[in-house]
mmCIF file of the N, C-alpha and C atoms, coordinates in Angstrom:
data_MODEL
# 
_entry.id   MODEL 
# 
loop_
_atom_site.group_PDB 
_atom_site.id 
_atom_site.type_symbol 
_atom_site.label_atom_id 
_atom_site.label_alt_id 
_atom_site.label_comp_id 
_atom_site.label_asym_id 
_atom_site.label_entity_id 
_atom_site.label_seq_id 
_atom_site.pdbx_PDB_ins_code 
_atom_site.Cartn_x 
_atom_site.Cartn_y 
_atom_site.Cartn_z 
_atom_site.occupancy 
_atom_site.B_iso_or_equiv 
_atom_site.pdbx_formal_charge 
_atom_site.auth_seq_id 
_atom_site.auth_comp_id 
_atom_site.auth_asym_id 
_atom_site.auth_atom_id 
_atom_site.pdbx_PDB_model_num 
ATOM 1   N N  . MET A 1 1  ? -16.929 -5.224 -12.504 1.00 0.00 ? 1  MET A N  1 
ATOM 2   C CA . MET A 1 1  ? -16.086 -6.249 -12.447 1.00 0.00 ? 1  MET A CA 1 
ATOM 3   C C  . MET A 1 1  ? -14.566 -5.946 -12.404 1.00 0.00 ? 1  MET A C  1 
ATOM 4   N N  . PRO A 1 2  ? -13.837 -6.152 -11.508 1.00 0.00 ? 2  PRO A N  1 
ATOM 5   C CA . PRO A 1 2  ? -12.303 -5.602 -11.446 1.00 0.00 ? 2  PRO A CA 1 
ATOM 6   C C  . PRO A 1 2  ? -11.453 -6.388 -12.443 1.00 0.00 ? 2  PRO A C  1 
ATOM 7   N N  . LEU A 1 3  ? -11.097 -5.668 -13.255 1.00 0.00 ? 3  LEU A N  1 
ATOM 8   C CA . LEU A 1 3  ? -10.180 -6.074 -14.573 1.00 0.00 ? 3  LEU A CA 1 
ATOM 9   C C  . LEU A 1 3  ? -8.733  -5.756 -14.487 1.00 0.00 ? 3  LEU A C  1 
ATOM 10  N N  . PRO A 1 4  ? -7.695  -6.418 -15.147 1.00 0.00 ? 4  PRO A N  1 
ATOM 11  C CA . PRO A 1 4  ? -6.368  -6.153 -14.635 1.00 0.00 ? 4  PRO A CA 1 
ATOM 12  C C  . PRO A 1 4  ? -5.911  -4.868 -15.572 1.00 0.00 ? 4  PRO A C  1 
ATOM 13  N N  . THR A 1 5  ? -4.945  -4.215 -14.891 1.00 0.00 ? 5  THR A N  1 
ATOM 14  C CA . THR A 1 5  ? -4.640  -3.061 -15.532 1.00 0.00 ? 5  THR A CA 1 
ATOM 15  C C  . THR A 1 5  ? -3.135  -2.616 -15.641 1.00 0.00 ? 5  THR A C  1 
ATOM 16  N N  . ARG A 1 6  ? -2.812  -2.188 -16.856 1.00 0.00 ? 6  ARG A N  1 
ATOM 17  C CA . ARG A 1 6  ? -1.343  -1.902 -17.186 1.00 0.00 ? 6  ARG A CA 1 
ATOM 18  C C  . ARG A 1 6  ? -0.926  -0.477 -16.670 1.00 0.00 ? 6  ARG A C  1 
ATOM 19  N N  . ILE A 1 7  ? -0.137  -0.060 -16.016 1.00 0.00 ? 7  ILE A N  1 
ATOM 20  C CA . ILE A 1 7  ? -0.003  1.164  -15.506 1.00 0.00 ? 7  ILE A CA 1 
ATOM 21  C C  . ILE A 1 7  ? 1.623   1.489  -16.359 1.00 0.00 ? 7  ILE A C  1 
ATOM 22  N N  . ARG A 1 8  ? 2.035   2.408  -16.978 1.00 0.00 ? 8  ARG A N  1 
ATOM 23  C CA . ARG A 1 8  ? 3.218   2.948  -17.536 1.00 0.00 ? 8  ARG A CA 1 
ATOM 24  C C  . ARG A 1 8  ? 3.650   4.604  -16.759 1.00 0.00 ? 8  ARG A C  1 
ATOM 25  N N  . PHE A 1 9  ? 4.739   4.446  -16.212 1.00 0.00 ? 9  PHE A N  1 
ATOM 26  C CA . PHE A 1 9  ? 5.513   5.527  -15.678 1.00 0.00 ? 9  PHE A CA 1 
ATOM 27  C C  . PHE A 1 9  ? 6.296   6.041  -16.607 1.00 0.00 ? 9  PHE A C  1 
ATOM 28  N N  . ASP A 1 10 ? 6.422   7.141  -16.516 1.00 0.00 ? 10 ASP A N  1 
ATOM 29  C CA . ASP A 1 10 ? 7.660   8.187  -17.219 1.00 0.00 ? 10 ASP A CA 1 
ATOM 30  C C  . ASP A 1 10 ? 8.797   7.879  -16.469 1.00 0.00 ? 10 ASP A C  1 
ATOM 31  N N  . ALA A 1 11 ? 9.602   8.195  -17.201 1.00 0.00 ? 11 ALA A N  1 
ATOM 32  C CA . ALA A 1 11 ? 11.179  8.079  -16.231 1.00 0.00 ? 11 ALA A CA 1 
ATOM 33  C C  . ALA A 1 11 ? 11.409  9.462  -15.620 1.00 0.00 ? 11 ALA A C  1 
ATOM 34  N N  . LEU A 1 12 ? 11.681  9.410  -14.413 1.00 0.00 ? 12 LEU A N  1 
ATOM 35  C CA . LEU A 1 12 ? 11.894  10.732 -13.677 1.00 0.00 ? 12 LEU A CA 1 
ATOM 36  C C  . LEU A 1 12 ? 13.319  11.434 -14.026 1.00 0.00 ? 12 LEU A C  1 
ATOM 37  N N  . PRO A 1 13 ? 13.276  12.839 -14.159 1.00 0.00 ? 13 PRO A N  1 
ATOM 38  C CA . PRO A 1 13 ? 14.275  13.450 -14.248 1.00 0.00 ? 13 PRO A CA 1 
ATOM 39  C C  . PRO A 1 13 ? 15.639  13.057 -13.401 1.00 0.00 ? 13 PRO A C  1 
ATOM 40  N N  . ARG A 1 14 ? 16.731  13.061 -13.960 1.00 0.00 ? 14 ARG A N  1 
ATOM 41  C CA . ARG A 1 14 ? 18.140  12.794 -12.864 1.00 0.00 ? 14 ARG A CA 1 
ATOM 42  C C  . ARG A 1 14 ? 17.993  13.441 -11.625 1.00 0.00 ? 14 ARG A C  1 
ATOM 43  N N  . GLU A 1 15 ? 17.522  14.484 -11.712 1.00 0.00 ? 15 GLU A N  1 
ATOM 44  C CA . GLU A 1 15 ? 17.781  15.254 -10.265 1.00 0.00 ? 15 GLU A CA 1 
ATOM 45  C C  . GLU A 1 15 ? 16.359  14.722 -9.192  1.00 0.00 ? 15 GLU A C  1 
ATOM 46  N N  . ALA A 1 16 ? 15.625  13.975 -9.715  1.00 0.00 ? 16 ALA A N  1 
ATOM 47  C CA . ALA A 1 16 ? 14.348  13.567 -9.011  1.00 0.00 ? 16 ALA A CA 1 
ATOM 48  C C  . ALA A 1 16 ? 14.397  12.323 -8.607  1.00 0.00 ? 16 ALA A C  1 
ATOM 49  N N  . VAL A 1 17 ? 15.419  11.356 -8.982  1.00 0.00 ? 17 VAL A N  1 
ATOM 50  C CA . VAL A 1 17 ? 15.575  10.081 -8.611  1.00 0.00 ? 17 VAL A CA 1 
ATOM 51  C C  . VAL A 1 17 ? 16.321  10.063 -7.438  1.00 0.00 ? 17 VAL A C  1 
ATOM 52  N N  . PRO A 1 18 ? 15.926  9.311  -6.436  1.00 0.00 ? 18 PRO A N  1 
ATOM 53  C CA . PRO A 1 18 ? 16.445  9.108  -5.181  1.00 0.00 ? 18 PRO A CA 1 
ATOM 54  C C  . PRO A 1 18 ? 17.984  8.791  -5.144  1.00 0.00 ? 18 PRO A C  1 
ATOM 55  N N  . ARG A 1 19 ? 18.722  9.375  -4.320  1.00 0.00 ? 19 ARG A N  1 
ATOM 56  C CA . ARG A 1 19 ? 20.067  8.976  -4.487  1.00 0.00 ? 19 ARG A CA 1 
ATOM 57  C C  . ARG A 1 19 ? 20.638  7.859  -3.609  1.00 0.00 ? 19 ARG A C  1 
ATOM 58  N N  . SER A 1 20 ? 19.785  7.234  -2.997  1.00 0.00 ? 20 SER A N  1 
ATOM 59  C CA . SER A 1 20 ? 19.975  5.831  -2.483  1.00 0.00 ? 20 SER A CA 1 
ATOM 60  C C  . SER A 1 20 ? 19.364  4.812  -2.796  1.00 0.00 ? 20 SER A C  1 
ATOM 61  N N  . LEU A 1 21 ? 20.030  3.554  -2.861  1.00 0.00 ? 21 LEU A N  1 
ATOM 62  C CA . LEU A 1 21 ? 19.536  2.681  -3.481  1.00 0.00 ? 21 LEU A CA 1 
ATOM 63  C C  . LEU A 1 21 ? 18.981  1.617  -2.370  1.00 0.00 ? 21 LEU A C  1 
ATOM 64  N N  . THR A 1 22 ? 19.505  2.141  -0.987  1.00 0.00 ? 22 THR A N  1 
ATOM 65  C CA . THR A 1 22 ? 19.282  1.144  -0.205  1.00 0.00 ? 22 THR A CA 1 
ATOM 66  C C  . THR A 1 22 ? 17.948  1.361  0.456   1.00 0.00 ? 22 THR A C  1 
ATOM 67  N N  . ALA A 1 23 ? 17.077  1.588  0.214   1.00 0.00 ? 23 ALA A N  1 
ATOM 68  C CA . ALA A 1 23 ? 15.752  2.063  0.736   1.00 0.00 ? 23 ALA A CA 1 
ATOM 69  C C  . ALA A 1 23 ? 15.262  0.996  1.113   1.00 0.00 ? 23 ALA A C  1 
ATOM 70  N N  . SER A 1 24 ? 14.976  0.754  2.645   1.00 0.00 ? 24 SER A N  1 
ATOM 71  C CA . SER A 1 24 ? 14.360  -0.404 3.251   1.00 0.00 ? 24 SER A CA 1 
ATOM 72  C C  . SER A 1 24 ? 13.001  -0.465 3.558   1.00 0.00 ? 24 SER A C  1 
ATOM 73  N N  . PHE A 1 25 ? 11.966  -1.450 2.529   1.00 0.00 ? 25 PHE A N  1 
ATOM 74  C CA . PHE A 1 25 ? 10.913  -1.193 2.731   1.00 0.00 ? 25 PHE A CA 1 
ATOM 75  C C  . PHE A 1 25 ? 10.667  -2.067 4.030   1.00 0.00 ? 25 PHE A C  1 
ATOM 76  N N  . THR A 1 26 ? 11.418  -3.045 4.379   1.00 0.00 ? 26 THR A N  1 
ATOM 77  C CA . THR A 1 26 ? 11.123  -3.758 5.497   1.00 0.00 ? 26 THR A CA 1 
ATOM 78  C C  . THR A 1 26 ? 11.392  -3.551 6.812   1.00 0.00 ? 26 THR A C  1 
ATOM 79  N N  . ASP A 1 27 ? 12.188  -2.349 7.014   1.00 0.00 ? 27 ASP A N  1 
ATOM 80  C CA . ASP A 1 27 ? 12.007  -1.807 8.256   1.00 0.00 ? 27 ASP A CA 1 
ATOM 81  C C  . ASP A 1 27 ? 10.765  -1.911 8.884   1.00 0.00 ? 27 ASP A C  1 
ATOM 82  N N  . GLY A 1 28 ? 9.632   -1.062 8.416   1.00 0.00 ? 28 GLY A N  1 
ATOM 83  C CA . GLY A 1 28 ? 8.689   -0.751 9.223   1.00 0.00 ? 28 GLY A CA 1 
ATOM 84  C C  . GLY A 1 28 ? 7.980   -2.103 9.163   1.00 0.00 ? 28 GLY A C  1 
ATOM 85  N N  . TRP A 1 29 ? 8.400   -3.251 8.796   1.00 0.00 ? 29 TRP A N  1 
ATOM 86  C CA . TRP A 1 29 ? 7.464   -4.461 9.063   1.00 0.00 ? 29 TRP A CA 1 
ATOM 87  C C  . TRP A 1 29 ? 8.214   -5.371 10.063  1.00 0.00 ? 29 TRP A C  1 
ATOM 88  N N  . SER A 1 30 ? 9.312   -5.033 10.312  1.00 0.00 ? 30 SER A N  1 
ATOM 89  C CA . SER A 1 30 ? 10.072  -5.836 11.407  1.00 0.00 ? 30 SER A CA 1 
ATOM 90  C C  . SER A 1 30 ? 10.202  -5.013 12.917  1.00 0.00 ? 30 SER A C  1 
ATOM 91  N N  . VAL A 1 31 ? 9.213   -4.113 13.034  1.00 0.00 ? 31 VAL A N  1 
ATOM 92  C CA . VAL A 1 31 ? 8.978   -3.720 14.238  1.00 0.00 ? 31 VAL A CA 1 
ATOM 93  C C  . VAL A 1 31 ? 7.859   -4.151 15.112  1.00 0.00 ? 31 VAL A C  1 
ATOM 94  N N  . ASP A 1 32 ? 8.008   -4.680 16.287  1.00 0.00 ? 32 ASP A N  1 
ATOM 95  C CA . ASP A 1 32 ? 6.841   -5.320 17.402  1.00 0.00 ? 32 ASP A CA 1 
ATOM 96  C C  . ASP A 1 32 ? 5.893   -4.335 17.388  1.00 0.00 ? 32 ASP A C  1 
ATOM 97  N N  . VAL A 1 33 ? 4.739   -4.655 17.346  1.00 0.00 ? 33 VAL A N  1 
ATOM 98  C CA . VAL A 1 33 ? 3.437   -3.495 17.634  1.00 0.00 ? 33 VAL A CA 1 
ATOM 99  C C  . VAL A 1 33 ? 2.956   -3.976 19.290  1.00 0.00 ? 33 VAL A C  1 
ATOM 100 N N  . ASP A 1 34 ? 3.022   -3.345 20.115  1.00 0.00 ? 34 ASP A N  1 
ATOM 101 C CA . ASP A 1 34 ? 2.754   -3.605 21.397  1.00 0.00 ? 34 ASP A CA 1 
ATOM 102 C C  . ASP A 1 34 ? 1.192   -3.883 21.793  1.00 0.00 ? 34 ASP A C  1 
ATOM 103 N N  . ASP A 1 35 ? 0.479   -3.148 20.913  1.00 0.00 ? 35 ASP A N  1 
ATOM 104 C CA . ASP A 1 35 ? -1.073  -3.325 20.825  1.00 0.00 ? 35 ASP A CA 1 
ATOM 105 C C  . ASP A 1 35 ? -1.677  -4.631 20.373  1.00 0.00 ? 35 ASP A C  1 
ATOM 106 N N  . LYS A 1 36 ? -2.082  -5.400 21.354  1.00 0.00 ? 36 LYS A N  1 
ATOM 107 C CA . LYS A 1 36 ? -2.884  -6.620 20.880  1.00 0.00 ? 36 LYS A CA 1 
ATOM 108 C C  . LYS A 1 36 ? -3.809  -6.738 19.982  1.00 0.00 ? 36 LYS A C  1 
ATOM 109 N N  . ASN A 1 37 ? -4.794  -5.565 19.780  1.00 0.00 ? 37 ASN A N  1 
ATOM 110 C CA . ASN A 1 37 ? -5.713  -5.468 19.105  1.00 0.00 ? 37 ASN A CA 1 
ATOM 111 C C  . ASN A 1 37 ? -5.582  -5.080 17.746  1.00 0.00 ? 37 ASN A C  1 
ATOM 112 N N  . PHE A 1 38 ? -4.113  -4.665 17.537  1.00 0.00 ? 38 PHE A N  1 
ATOM 113 C CA . PHE A 1 38 ? -3.928  -4.022 16.343  1.00 0.00 ? 38 PHE A CA 1 
ATOM 114 C C  . PHE A 1 38 ? -4.406  -4.714 15.014  1.00 0.00 ? 38 PHE A C  1 
ATOM 115 N N  . ILE A 1 39 ? -3.961  -6.002 14.898  1.00 0.00 ? 39 ILE A N  1 
ATOM 116 C CA . ILE A 1 39 ? -4.448  -7.173 13.774  1.00 0.00 ? 39 ILE A CA 1 
ATOM 117 C C  . ILE A 1 39 ? -6.107  -7.130 13.762  1.00 0.00 ? 39 ILE A C  1 
ATOM 118 N N  . ALA A 1 40 ? -6.725  -7.230 14.844  1.00 0.00 ? 40 ALA A N  1 
ATOM 119 C CA . ALA A 1 40 ? -8.030  -7.233 15.009  1.00 0.00 ? 40 ALA A CA 1 
ATOM 120 C C  . ALA A 1 40 ? -8.680  -5.928 14.518  1.00 0.00 ? 40 ALA A C  1 
ATOM 121 N N  . ARG A 1 41 ? -8.257  -4.870 14.564  1.00 0.00 ? 41 ARG A N  1 
ATOM 122 C CA . ARG A 1 41 ? -8.944  -3.656 14.200  1.00 0.00 ? 41 ARG A CA 1 
ATOM 123 C C  . ARG A 1 41 ? -8.490  -3.179 12.708  1.00 0.00 ? 41 ARG A C  1 
ATOM 124 N N  . ILE A 1 42 ? -7.340  -3.701 12.215  1.00 0.00 ? 42 ILE A N  1 
ATOM 125 C CA . ILE A 1 42 ? -7.086  -3.759 10.960  1.00 0.00 ? 42 ILE A CA 1 
ATOM 126 C C  . ILE A 1 42 ? -8.080  -4.938 9.947   1.00 0.00 ? 42 ILE A C  1 
ATOM 127 N N  . VAL A 1 43 ? -8.090  -5.780 10.478  1.00 0.00 ? 43 VAL A N  1 
ATOM 128 C CA . VAL A 1 43 ? -9.099  -6.766 9.918   1.00 0.00 ? 43 VAL A CA 1 
ATOM 129 C C  . VAL A 1 43 ? -10.538 -6.205 9.944   1.00 0.00 ? 43 VAL A C  1 
ATOM 130 N N  . GLU A 1 44 ? -10.863 -5.614 10.705  1.00 0.00 ? 44 GLU A N  1 
ATOM 131 C CA . GLU A 1 44 ? -12.193 -5.257 11.027  1.00 0.00 ? 44 GLU A CA 1 
ATOM 132 C C  . GLU A 1 44 ? -12.540 -4.158 10.040  1.00 0.00 ? 44 GLU A C  1 
ATOM 133 N N  . GLN A 1 45 ? -11.434 -2.948 10.018  1.00 0.00 ? 45 GLN A N  1 
ATOM 134 C CA . GLN A 1 45 ? -11.664 -1.976 8.928   1.00 0.00 ? 45 GLN A CA 1 
ATOM 135 C C  . GLN A 1 45 ? -11.604 -2.478 7.413   1.00 0.00 ? 45 GLN A C  1 
ATOM 136 N N  . TRP A 1 46 ? -10.784 -3.655 7.321   1.00 0.00 ? 46 TRP A N  1 
ATOM 137 C CA . TRP A 1 46 ? -10.950 -4.112 6.061   1.00 0.00 ? 46 TRP A CA 1 
ATOM 138 C C  . TRP A 1 46 ? -12.328 -4.934 5.704   1.00 0.00 ? 46 TRP A C  1 
ATOM 139 N N  . ARG A 1 47 ? -12.914 -5.568 6.690   1.00 0.00 ? 47 ARG A N  1 
ATOM 140 C CA . ARG A 1 47 ? -13.918 -5.981 6.407   1.00 0.00 ? 47 ARG A CA 1 
ATOM 141 C C  . ARG A 1 47 ? -15.044 -5.158 6.318   1.00 0.00 ? 47 ARG A C  1 
ATOM 142 N N  . ALA A 1 48 ? -14.908 -3.919 6.966   1.00 0.00 ? 48 ALA A N  1 
ATOM 143 C CA . ALA A 1 48 ? -16.122 -2.830 6.562   1.00 0.00 ? 48 ALA A CA 1 
ATOM 144 C C  . ALA A 1 48 ? -16.170 -2.274 5.335   1.00 0.00 ? 48 ALA A C  1 
ATOM 145 N N  . GLN A 1 49 ? -14.939 -2.120 4.691   1.00 0.00 ? 49 GLN A N  1 
ATOM 146 C CA . GLN A 1 49 ? -15.032 -1.523 3.420   1.00 0.00 ? 49 GLN A CA 1 
ATOM 147 C C  . GLN A 1 49 ? -16.228 -2.103 2.642   1.00 0.00 ? 49 GLN A C  1 
ATOM 148 N N  . LYS A 1 50 ? -16.490 -1.113 1.585   1.00 0.00 ? 50 LYS A N  1 
ATOM 149 C CA . LYS A 1 50 ? -17.624 -1.457 0.540   1.00 0.00 ? 50 LYS A CA 1 
ATOM 150 C C  . LYS A 1 50 ? -17.076 -1.364 -0.783  1.00 0.00 ? 50 LYS A C  1 
ATOM 151 N N  . LEU A 1 51 ? -17.482 -2.166 -1.662  1.00 0.00 ? 51 LEU A N  1 
ATOM 152 C CA . LEU A 1 51 ? -17.113 -1.811 -2.990  1.00 0.00 ? 51 LEU A CA 1 
ATOM 153 C C  . LEU A 1 51 ? -18.085 -1.108 -3.687  1.00 0.00 ? 51 LEU A C  1 
ATOM 154 N N  . LEU A 1 52 ? -17.241 0.114  -4.216  1.00 0.00 ? 52 LEU A N  1 
ATOM 155 C CA . LEU A 1 52 ? -18.446 0.979  -4.814  1.00 0.00 ? 52 LEU A CA 1 
ATOM 156 C C  . LEU A 1 52 ? -18.341 0.498  -6.166  1.00 0.00 ? 52 LEU A C  1 
ATOM 157 N N  . LEU A 1 53 ? -19.734 -0.011 -6.711  1.00 0.00 ? 53 LEU A N  1 
ATOM 158 C CA . LEU A 1 53 ? -19.665 -0.380 -8.040  1.00 0.00 ? 53 LEU A CA 1 
ATOM 159 C C  . LEU A 1 53 ? -20.704 0.821  -8.902  1.00 0.00 ? 53 LEU A C  1 
ATOM 160 N N  . PRO A 1 54 ? -20.439 1.260  -10.027 1.00 0.00 ? 54 PRO A N  1 
ATOM 161 C CA . PRO A 1 54 ? -21.731 2.283  -10.658 1.00 0.00 ? 54 PRO A CA 1 
ATOM 162 C C  . PRO A 1 54 ? -22.602 1.668  -10.961 1.00 0.00 ? 54 PRO A C  1 
ATOM 163 N N  . ASP A 1 55 ? -23.616 2.393  -10.839 1.00 0.00 ? 55 ASP A N  1 
ATOM 164 C CA . ASP A 1 55 ? -24.900 1.839  -11.284 1.00 0.00 ? 55 ASP A CA 1 
ATOM 165 C C  . ASP A 1 55 ? -25.235 1.667  -12.532 1.00 0.00 ? 55 ASP A C  1 
ATOM 166 N N  . VAL A 1 56 ? -25.368 0.488  -13.166 1.00 0.00 ? 56 VAL A N  1 
ATOM 167 C CA . VAL A 1 56 ? -25.790 0.051  -14.505 1.00 0.00 ? 56 VAL A CA 1 
ATOM 168 C C  . VAL A 1 56 ? -26.951 -0.025 -15.040 1.00 0.00 ? 56 VAL A C  1 
# 
């Protein structure tokens, strides 16, 4: 049974912190995809996944 989990990350050292605060996560989402079957393949792969549960 999936349970909610809290994750805590350590602070990065100053030299490891990205220098830009303008990273855009939406750029990749705003590009048109010419492949008409793209969504169908994604849904097919998603539905084909199996939940791996330990034997109890």
